[in-house]
N, C-alpha and C positions, 0 to 999 in steps of 0.2 A: 133204377133196377129193382126188381122184386125178389127179396130173399125169402120171405115167408109165402110159401105156395101151398099151405095146408088146405086152402079152399079151392085150389085149381083142379078142375075136373076134366081137363083136356079141352081141345078145340073141336069145332064142328067141321068135319071134312068137307071139301068142296063138292058140290053136286053137279051132275051133268045137266046143266041148264044155262041158258043164255045170260050173259052179263051185259047189261045195257049201258052205253055211254052217250055222250053228246055227239061225238064224231064217229065213233066205231061201236060195233057190237062184237062181243066175243061169243061165238056160237060153238057148242060142242061139235067137234069135227065129224063130218058125215060124208061118205064117199059120193052119194047121190047128189046131195045139196051143194057140196063144195068142190068136188073133184075137178071139174072143168076149169073153173076160174082160178083155183089154187094152183093147178098145174101151169096155167098160163102165166101166173105171177112169178112162180119160182123157177120156171124153165127158161126164162128170158136169157138169151145168149150173153148179153152185155154183163160182164162182171160175175157170171155164175160160179166160176171156179173160186173166186174170193169169198162169195157168200157161203159156199159149202166147205170152205177150207177147215173150219174148226167144228163142223157138225159130224155126227157119226156116219151119216149117209154120204155117198158120192153124189155128184151133181145129178139132179133128177130130170134128165133130158129124155129118158125113155118112158113112154106112157105106161107100158106094161109094168115096169119096175115101180113107177109112181103109184099105180093102182094097187099093187101089192102092199106098198108102204101105207097108203091111206086106209086100206081095209084093216090092217093091223092097228094103226093108230086109233081108228074109230072104236075098236074093241077094248082099248086099254083104259084102265082106271087110274093107273099110276105108271107112267106119266098120263095125265088127263089133258088131252090136246084140245085146243080151241082154234077155230078159224077166225082171223081178224077181218071183219066185214066193214068196209067203208059205207057209212050210212047214206052218204050223198049219192053213191052210185049203185049200191047193192052188190058190189064185186068183192070177192075175197082177195086181199092183197098180201096176206102172210099168215103165219101160224106161230103159236107158242104153246107152252105146256106148263101146268103146275105139276110138280114132281117131288119125289122123296117126301111124300106126305106123311108126316109123323104127328097125327092129331093128339096122341097121348102126351107128347112133350111140347106140342104147340110150335112145331117147326115145319116149314115148307119152303120149297125152292121154285124159282121160275127158270125155265130152260127150254131147250130145243127151239130157240127163237130164230125164225127165218122171216124177215120182213122184206118183201119184194121191193123193186126200185120205186114204185109209186108210194110206198109206205115209209121207207127209210128216211130218217131225219125230218120227220113231219110231226105236226101236233097230234095226228092220228096215232103214230107210233108211241109217242109219250103217253097218250091216254090209254093205249093198250097195256102198257106197263102199269100205269096208275090203277087201272081197274082190278088187276090181279093183286096188287099190294093192298088195296083197300078191302077187297074181299077177304084176304088173309086176316087182317087185323080186326075187321068187323065180325069175323067168325071165331075170334078168341085165340088166334095164333099169337105167339110171343116173339117169333123170329121169322124173318123172310129173307131168303138167301139168293145170292147171285154168284155163280161160279163160272170160271172160264179158263181156257189155256192161258198160262202166264205170258205166252208169246203173242196173244191176241190183244194188241194195243188198243184197237178201236172198241172192243168189248169192255176193257178196263176203264177206258175213258167214259164210255156210256154209263157204266155202273156208278162212277163218281158223280157224273152229271145228275143221275137219278136220285142221288142222296144216299147211296149205299156207303158204308164204312169199310175200308180195306182192312182185313184182319191178318193177312199173311199168305204164304205160299206153301202148299203141300208138295214137296219135291217127289218126283217119280211116282206120282199118284196113279196114273193110268197109262195104258198102252192102247193107242187107237190109230187106225190107218197106217200101221207099221212104224209108228214113232212114239217117243215118250211124250207124256203130258205132265208138266208141273202145273198144278192147279192153283190159281189165285182165288181166294175166298173173300166175299163181301157180304155184308148183312145190314138190314134195318131191324131194329127191335121195337117192341110195342110202345115203350116210353118215348121214342123218337117220332112216332108216326103222326101224332096230332100236329106238330109244327110242320113236318114235311107235307102233310095233307093240305094244310092251309096254303103252302107255297104252290103245290100242284094246282089247287083250285084257282088261285090267282093267275097262274101261268096259262091255264087252259081256258080262262074266261075270254069270250070273244072280244072284249074290250082291250085285251092285251095284244091284239093283232091289228095292223093297219089294213087299208083297203087292198094292198097287194099281198097280204098274208104274212108280212114280216112281223116278227115279235117286237114288242116295245120294251119288255123287260125279259131278261134271260132266266131260265129255271135255276141255274147255279146262283145267280144274284138273289132271287127270291128265297131260295133255300137257306142261303147264308144269313139273310135278314131274319128269317123265321127262327133260325137256331139261336140268334142273338137275343130273341125275344123282343 
């Protein structure tokens, strides 16, 4: 942990430009380029209520409401929204955002995550998270955050799998959709990222997957090994 920050000049805020990966690209969200395929991905009937349960929006099944949302999202710089594009198909399969961007203090959060059925629990989804974290730390950020409703058990489980450290719960933090939200806080800090990054790279390597696409080593296992040094 860095106590002496007399030389710290802040971080470089993320720019509205594509972040390229091996399996996915994160493209700044655009209504014309991404509207049709993103709507198809997020409006799928199966499981839609659960996918939107902990998001600010209601399920995006109405195209007019979705078009209003994506136009607003495309104009936003914080949150800075990205479409998650599967490189093998060219289709948008989800979206996520970098938000609460505090470049002066080097703190940034990932949020507004909505991964459609084709993206959830895949190597593409893991890479989508990795790309944002790697951008944060390569741009000089000191802290990368994940926050979620404390009732959202899958989100908390995902944060832990991705290597975030649980920091506690902010009680009665927010009111949304007519209910209280106690917010669970997680973070990765810059001193932890080199070990985590090596674990992600090992997990995302094509050699870590067999012919059927099943992983040979789990990300949790690789992260634990990397932390032990």
